[in-house]
N, C-alpha and C positions, 0 to 999 in steps of 0.2 A: 504494500500500500504506500503510495506517495501522496504527499500533501504539499500544496503551494498556497501560501497566503497571498491572494491577489490584492486585497486592500484591507483597511481596518475592519470592514464588515463583510468581506467576501472571502471564501475559501474554496479551493478546488481539491477534490480527493479523487485519486485514480485507484480503483480497485481492480486487481487481477482476478482471473477466474478462480484461483486458489483462495483469494480473500473472500470472494463471494460465497464459496463453499464453506469456509471457516465461519462466516457470519450467518450462514444458512439463509441467504437471501438470493433472489433471482431478479435480474434487471427488469424482466418483463412483468413481474408480478409484485414489485415493491408497492406497498400500500401502508400508509401510516396507521390505518385502522387495525392492521394486523400486529399482534403483540410481538412477534419475532422481528418484524421490521423496526418497530419502536426500540426494542432492545439493541438491535444492531446499530441503528443510527445514534443512539445514546452512547454506545461503546465507541463508535467512530469519533463522535464529538468530544468525548472524554480524552481519547488519545490525541486528538488535535490540540486540546488544551495542554496536555502534558508535553507534547513534542514541540509545538511552535507557539504556544500561548494564545491560541484562538479560543477565547472563552465565550461559549454560547449557551451556557447552562441556564442562566436566568433570563435569556432573551427568547423572543419568538423568532423562529427561523423559517425561511423559505428555501426549499430544497428542490433543485432540478436534477433529474436523472437522465443520462444519455448512455446508450450501450456503446461499448468500444469494440474494435475489430477483433481483439484477442479473446473475447468471451467475458470480459469483465465489464465494468461500467465507470463512468465519470459522474461524480456528484459535485454540483455547485451549490454551496451553502451560503445563504445571505442572511446575516443578522438583521432583523427588522428593529433597529434602534428606535426607542420611543422619542417622539418630539419633545424638546425641552430638557433633555438630559445634558447638563453641563455644569461646570463649576463644582463638581463633586457631589451634586445633589441628584437623587433619583427623581423621577417625574412626579411622584406623589408628594415628596417634600417640597419641590418647586411649586406645585399646584397650591399647597397649603400656604406657602410664603407669599404668593401673589394675589390671593383673594382678599378682598377688603371686608373688614368687619362692619356690620351694620348696613351693608348694601342689600338690595332686594335680589333674590335668586329666582330665576325661571329655569325650568328643566324641560327640554324638548327631546322626544324620542324619535329615532329614525330606524326603519327596518333594514336599511342597507347603507353601506359606506358611500355609494354613489349619490343617494338622496341627501345624505349629510353634507357631502362636498358641494352639491348643487345649492343647498340652502346657504352654506357659508359663502359661496360665490356671490349670492344675491344680497347677503346681509352686509351692510356697512354701518355699524353702530358702535358706539362707545361701550365702555365697561369691560371688565375682565371676563374671559370666557375660557372654558376647559371642555375637553371631550373625553368621554369614557366609553369603554367597550365592555359589554356584558360577557363574561367568560362562559357562563352556563347556557345562555340563549345565543347561539351563533347568529350574527347579523343584527344584533340590537346595539344601537349607538345612542349615547346621550350627550346632548350639548347643554352645558350649564352656563348661564349668562348672569353675571353679577353687574348690576348697574341701577340707573335711575328708571323711574316708571315710563318716561318717554322713550327710552331705549327698548323697553319691554314691549310696548304696543307695536312698534315697527317689527321687532323680532317675531312676535306672535303671528302677525299677518303673513310674513314670509315663511316661517317654520310650519304654519298650518297647511301650507300648500305642499310641503315635502314630507312632513311627519306629523307629529301631534304633541300637545303639551301634556306633561304629567302633573296633575294637580294634587295627587295624594300626598299627604304630609310625610308618609313613610318613604317616598321616592328618593329623597336625598340620603337617608340612612341606608336604603337598599344599594344605592350606587357606591357609597363609601365601603360597604361590606363585600359586595359581590362583583364589582367591576374594577378594571384596571384603567389607569389614566394613560391615554395615548397622545394627548396634547395638553400640556400643563398650563400654558399661559398664551394669551392672544390667539386662541384656537381659531376664531373666525377669520382673522387675517392670514394666519399660517395655512389653514386648510383651504380657504377661499382662493389662495394663489395657485392651488393645484388644479383648479377648474379650467 
């Protein structure tokens, strides 16, 4: 097995036919839902951490698999670093540090990332904002907007077109407990630029 670190967040792993046999995986049937595949990928990523310092244990990763001519395969592993991780703070710490006490909070829910991005692209309002993803319900995204009431009325009009507002008092507690922060500060501007 050979490993090449392409960038800070990207790794190329070349597995021979023997490696594939040792990990008990097949290039044509690699499926992350399969327990053997998950174990094999975790072992490969652990080895990448030990050998070349590519630490993807706490990150979400995107893995592309391509068959090679010799019967093995090539894996391209991309760490999906969370927006807003810098200055030694993780995204949740940075999110907590940037929200203002005493400001109004509005919570909007979106059923897909594309709908969330579209809403952020159309929103141009002040106030702090953050985006969370529900780990249990795949495809559920929450936009939290902290600001004045005039910001909220514009946001509600736009977000109502792409998603819905969460009015339950428990929504904020649910997000803090069950979701991960994917954009800690200025989420509307950061994600709106991706549209």
